[in-house]
Structure formats: structure tokens, C-alpha cells
C-alpha positions as CSV (number, residue, x, y, z in Angstrom):
1,M,-7.5,-23.0,-2.9
2,A,-3.7,-23.4,-2.5
3,A,-1.4,-20.7,-3.9
4,P,0.7,-21.7,-7.0
5,A,4.0,-23.4,-6.2
6,Q,6.1,-20.6,-7.8
7,T,4.1,-17.7,-6.3
8,T,5.7,-14.9,-4.4
9,A,5.2,-14.3,-0.7
10,F,3.1,-11.3,-1.5
11,D,0.8,-13.3,-3.8
12,A,0.5,-16.2,-1.3
13,D,-0.2,-13.8,1.6
14,T,-2.9,-11.8,-0.2
15,T,-4.8,-14.9,-1.4
16,V,-8.5,-14.9,-0.7
17,V,-10.8,-18.0,-1.0
18,P,-14.5,-17.7,-1.7
19,A,-16.4,-19.2,1.4
20,A,-20.0,-18.1,0.7
21,P,-21.7,-15.4,-1.4
22,G,-19.9,-12.2,-0.7
23,V,-17.6,-13.8,1.9
24,Y,-13.9,-14.7,1.5
25,D,-11.5,-16.5,3.8
26,A,-8.0,-15.2,4.3
27,T,-5.1,-15.7,6.7
28,I,-3.3,-12.6,8.1
29,S,0.4,-13.4,7.5
30,D,3.0,-12.4,10.0
31,R,5.5,-11.8,7.1
32,W,4.2,-8.2,6.7
33,A,4.3,-7.2,10.4
34,V,5.4,-3.9,11.9
35,P,5.8,-3.5,15.7
36,R,2.1,-2.8,16.3
37,G,0.5,-5.3,13.9
38,P,0.2,-6.0,10.1
39,N,1.3,-3.2,7.8
40,G,-1.7,-1.1,6.6
41,G,-0.7,-1.4,2.9
42,Y,-0.6,-5.2,3.2
43,I,-4.1,-5.2,4.6
44,A,-5.2,-2.8,1.8
45,A,-3.9,-5.3,-0.8
46,L,-5.7,-8.2,0.9
47,M,-9.0,-6.3,1.0
48,L,-8.6,-5.2,-2.6
49,R,-8.1,-8.8,-3.7
50,A,-11.5,-9.8,-2.2
51,M,-13.2,-6.8,-3.7
52,E,-11.7,-7.5,-7.2
53,A,-13.1,-11.0,-6.9
54,E,-16.5,-9.8,-6.0
55,V,-16.6,-7.3,-8.9
56,G,-15.5,-10.1,-11.2
57,D,-15.1,-7.8,-14.2
58,P,-11.6,-6.9,-15.5
59,D,-13.0,-4.0,-17.4
60,R,-14.0,-2.3,-14.1
61,A,-10.6,-1.4,-12.6
62,P,-10.1,-0.2,-9.1
63,R,-10.3,3.6,-8.9
64,S,-10.7,4.5,-5.2
65,L,-10.0,2.5,-2.0
66,T,-10.6,3.9,1.5
67,L,-9.8,1.9,4.6
68,H,-10.4,2.7,8.3
69,Y,-8.3,0.6,10.6
70,L,-10.4,-0.1,13.7
71,R,-7.9,-2.5,15.5
72,P,-4.8,-4.4,14.3
73,P,-5.7,-7.8,12.8
74,V,-3.9,-10.7,14.6
75,P,-1.0,-12.1,12.4
76,G,-1.1,-15.8,11.8
77,E,-4.8,-16.0,12.4
78,P,-7.6,-16.7,9.9
79,A,-10.0,-13.9,8.9
80,Q,-13.1,-13.4,6.9
81,I,-13.7,-10.5,4.5
82,H,-17.4,-9.7,3.9
83,V,-17.9,-7.7,0.7
84,A,-21.2,-6.0,-0.4
85,V,-21.9,-4.5,-3.7
86,E,-23.7,-1.3,-2.7
87,R,-24.5,-0.3,-6.3
88,A,-23.5,-1.6,-9.7
89,G,-24.3,0.9,-12.5
90,R,-23.6,0.8,-16.2
91,T,-19.9,1.7,-15.7
92,L,-19.2,2.1,-12.0
93,T,-19.5,-0.4,-9.1
94,S,-19.5,0.9,-5.5
95,L,-18.6,-1.6,-2.7
96,S,-18.1,-1.9,1.0
97,A,-16.2,-4.5,2.9
98,R,-15.3,-5.6,6.4
99,L,-12.5,-7.7,7.7
100,L,-13.5,-9.8,10.7
101,Q,-11.6,-12.0,13.1
102,D,-13.5,-14.0,15.7
103,G,-16.6,-12.0,14.6
104,R,-14.9,-8.7,15.6
105,P,-14.6,-6.0,12.9
106,M,-10.9,-5.1,12.3
107,V,-11.0,-3.0,9.1
108,V,-13.9,-1.3,7.2
109,V,-13.5,-0.3,3.5
110,L,-15.3,1.6,0.7
111,A,-14.2,1.3,-2.9
112,A,-15.1,2.2,-6.4
113,F,-14.4,0.2,-9.5
114,A,-15.1,1.6,-13.0
115,S,-14.6,1.4,-16.7
116,D,-13.0,4.3,-18.5
117,F,-15.1,7.4,-18.9
118,P,-14.7,10.0,-21.7
119,T,-13.0,13.1,-20.4
120,A,-13.2,16.8,-21.1
121,A,-9.5,17.3,-20.4
122,D,-6.4,15.1,-19.9
123,Y,-3.5,16.6,-17.8
124,A,-1.0,15.6,-15.2
125,S,1.8,17.2,-13.3
126,P,5.2,15.8,-14.4
127,A,7.0,13.3,-12.3
128,P,10.0,14.5,-10.3
129,D,13.2,14.5,-12.5
130,V,15.4,12.1,-10.6
131,G,16.9,10.2,-13.5
132,P,16.5,6.4,-14.2
133,P,16.2,3.8,-11.5
134,P,19.5,2.5,-10.2
135,A,20.8,-0.9,-11.4
136,Q,20.4,-2.3,-7.9
137,L,18.1,-1.5,-4.9
138,H,18.9,-1.8,-1.3
139,T,17.6,-4.9,0.6
140,V,17.7,-5.6,4.3
141,P,19.0,-9.0,5.5
142,P,17.4,-10.8,8.4
143,A,18.8,-9.6,11.8
144,P,17.6,-9.4,15.4
145,G,15.1,-6.5,15.8
146,V,14.5,-6.1,12.1
147,P,10.7,-6.0,11.4
148,E,9.5,-8.7,9.0
149,I,8.2,-6.1,6.5
150,A,11.7,-4.7,6.1
151,L,12.7,-7.9,4.5
152,R,10.0,-7.7,1.8
153,T,11.0,-4.6,-0.1
154,A,13.9,-3.3,-2.1
155,L,14.4,0.4,-2.2
156,Q,16.7,3.3,-2.9
157,P,16.0,6.6,-1.1
158,V,15.8,9.7,-3.3
159,F,13.8,12.3,-1.4
160,G,14.5,14.1,1.8
161,A,17.1,13.7,4.5
162,M,17.1,9.9,4.2
163,A,18.5,10.2,0.7
164,D,21.1,12.7,1.9
165,T,22.3,10.4,4.6
166,G,22.1,7.3,2.5
167,V,19.9,5.4,5.0
168,S,16.2,4.6,5.3
169,L,15.9,5.1,9.1
170,A,14.9,8.3,11.0
171,A,17.3,10.9,9.8
172,G,16.8,14.1,11.9
173,G,16.2,16.3,8.8
174,D,14.2,19.5,8.5
175,E,11.3,18.4,6.2
176,A,8.8,15.6,6.6
177,L,9.6,14.1,3.2
178,V,10.6,10.5,2.3
179,G,10.6,8.2,-0.7
180,G,12.5,6.9,-3.7
181,W,12.6,3.8,-5.9
182,L,10.7,0.9,-4.4
183,R,9.5,-2.6,-5.3
184,L,8.8,-5.9,-3.7
185,A,12.0,-7.8,-2.9
186,E,10.5,-10.7,-4.9
187,P,9.9,-9.0,-8.3
188,R,6.4,-9.1,-9.6
189,A,4.1,-6.9,-11.7
190,A,3.0,-3.6,-10.2
191,D,-0.7,-4.4,-10.3
192,A,-3.4,-2.7,-8.2
193,A,-2.7,-4.9,-5.1
194,A,1.1,-4.1,-5.2
195,L,0.3,-0.4,-5.6
196,A,-2.0,-0.6,-2.6
197,F,0.9,-2.0,-0.6
198,Y,3.4,0.5,-1.9
199,C,1.2,3.4,-0.7
200,D,2.0,2.4,2.9
201,A,5.3,0.5,2.4
202,W,7.8,3.3,3.0
203,L,8.7,4.6,6.5
204,P,6.3,7.5,7.5
205,A,7.2,10.9,6.3
206,P,7.7,12.4,9.8
207,F,10.5,9.9,10.4
208,A,12.7,12.2,8.3
209,L,12.4,14.7,11.1
210,L,13.0,12.3,14.0
211,K,16.2,11.1,15.6
212,A,14.7,7.7,16.2
213,P,11.6,5.8,14.9
214,A,8.3,6.2,16.7
215,P,5.1,4.1,16.4
216,A,2.9,5.5,13.7
217,P,-0.3,3.4,13.3
218,T,-2.6,4.4,10.4
219,I,-6.1,5.6,11.2
220,D,-7.4,5.8,7.6
221,L,-5.9,5.4,4.2
222,T,-7.3,6.5,0.8
223,I,-5.8,5.3,-2.4
224,H,-6.7,6.7,-5.9
225,F,-5.5,4.5,-8.7
226,R,-4.7,6.8,-11.6
227,T,-4.3,4.4,-14.5
228,R,-5.0,0.8,-15.4
229,L,-2.6,-1.6,-13.8
230,P,-0.2,-3.2,-14.5
231,H,1.2,-0.3,-16.5
232,P,1.9,-1.4,-20.1
233,G,5.6,-1.8,-20.9
234,M,6.7,-1.8,-17.2
235,D,8.8,-4.9,-16.5
236,A,8.0,-7.0,-13.4
237,D,11.4,-6.2,-11.9
238,A,11.1,-2.5,-12.5
239,P,10.7,-0.3,-9.4
240,V,8.2,2.5,-8.9
241,L,9.1,6.0,-7.8
242,A,7.3,6.8,-4.5
243,R,7.2,10.2,-2.8
244,F,5.5,10.8,0.6
245,S,5.3,14.1,2.5
246,S,3.5,15.6,5.5
247,T,2.8,19.2,6.4
248,T,1.2,19.0,9.8
249,S,1.5,16.9,13.0
250,R,-0.7,18.1,15.8
251,G,-2.5,16.6,18.7
252,G,-0.8,13.3,18.0
253,F,-2.1,13.0,14.4
254,F,-0.3,13.7,11.2
255,E,-1.3,13.5,7.5
256,E,0.7,12.0,4.7
257,D,0.3,12.5,1.0
258,G,1.8,10.1,-1.5
259,S,2.4,9.9,-5.2
260,I,3.7,6.9,-7.1
261,W,5.0,6.9,-10.7
262,A,6.2,4.4,-13.2
263,P,9.8,4.7,-14.5
264,D,8.4,6.4,-17.6
265,G,6.8,9.2,-15.5
266,T,3.2,7.9,-15.6
267,L,1.3,8.6,-12.4
268,L,0.1,5.2,-11.1
269,A,-1.5,6.1,-7.7
270,Q,-2.0,8.8,-5.2
271,S,-2.6,8.3,-1.5
272,R,-3.5,10.2,1.6
273,Q,-3.6,8.9,5.2
274,L,-4.2,10.1,8.7
275,A,-2.0,8.4,11.3
276,L,-0.9,8.7,14.9
277,L,2.7,9.7,15.9
278,I,3.3,8.2,19.3
279,P,6.4,9.0,21.4
280,G,8.8,6.1,21.4
281,A,9.5,4.1,24.5
């Protein structure tokens, strides 16, 4: 199934095609590459597309997505995503999925999709008070040494040392905190797939402490979707506000917690990941 002619790069590169019951064909695009392989958020969006197709019920929205990255998928190569419905109850569907290349497992996933439940209490911490989004976001032009993924986002740092220095590279600050306004460079609605990507689209929080970038491959990533997406009233060209922080790096591993809000302050998603922090060459 070909992607529509006017589709964005993100939509084209997260397209999945049914191949057999519970099996979807996909191609791992090299347009979302970081130095050590495809970006984990891009892979999360691709896996989510296959799981959404398998659920096949728009009333059951994605609520939780957990990915374990076993080895980097090979960009430019085809892949298969095998999805299994582990249980489908009256309101909640639990699924598992595996991304395979040449029969080798690359990524394993667990997810929950559900309708809305009645609640005993509604509450939420307020979004950071940073004012409205800027009129324009920063984009990176193609240049030697610039990773492909850097060309795919538009952003404006707000949090941490990167905001203070006005750059989005390693800043040598005193707090593992990064983030700001963020959207895809090609504007599109902030649906669940886009939010999955955004949860791993910013430079890792420890980069705010470093003098130079270091490899930081993700071991596992969990995303909790906190509202139905796209958020009503949010324009396709509107950015989200993303904040990522880390408290501990030890034994080569660090954790990172993320929160993403709509411009009106609605919490859209939360994330937590464990990743490696490898000394640079």
C-alpha cells in the first residue's frame, strides 16, 4: 500500500502494510537515524502503528507502550512486525509485538489500549509556566556530520543549560534537564504516533551536563498516553512543550523522565526510559 502523495516523511516512514494475520510489513527508514541506528522514538511510532491496526477500534486508544530495544534495526532494510492480542476484554486490549529483520528479533513491545473508564478523581499537576510558543522554531539545515534526525524536528529550548546558552547541543550545565517547544519539521497533527516519537526526540537529559555529546542508546522506553490524541483544538502546526530530566547516572546507565504538554497546558504523555551513557570517542 503506497503512502499518499502529499504525506509527510513521518507518515511515509511509519507506514505498515498487512502481510498476514497479525503480521505487518515495514521498512526501516534511514531518515530518522542517530549515529548508532534508528531513533528509539521513531521505532516506537512504527510499532504503535502496527498495534493500532491490529486493535482496529478507534474507541480503544493507546494508554501504555513499553519497548525493549534488543539490537538496532538496520536502516533501509525491510522488517516485519508480529502483533499478538494477549487479551481483549470489554474495555481494555493488551498486546505484544516483535520487530524482526531476517528472522532476528530487534524490538519487543507490550501495550495496552482502552476505552475511557469512570474515575474516582480527576487531577493533574500544572504545566510549567513558560508562556506561549514562539512564533518560529529553530530548524537545522543539512550539513556534513549532522544526523538525519536533526533535520526532522523544529524546536526551541526552554529548560536547562541549553536554553540558557541558546543551543541544543551539549551545554556543560549543572543539571540533567533539557526540553522546550518541539514539533516535526513538517507540521502534522500530534497524534499518538507523533507523541511516541516526541518522547525520544530531544537530546538526552545528561547532555546538558556534558561538554560534548556521547552515545546514549535506549535500553527500554515506556510511554503513558494521558489523553486522547490528537488533542481537540490543537492545530497541526502547533508545537508541544516537552521536558526531560534525569537524577542518576551510574554504572553506565541513566534514567530519563519526560512530560509532554499541549500549548493549553493539557498533559499529553509521560515517558520513562533507561539508557546507556557511553564515553565518546
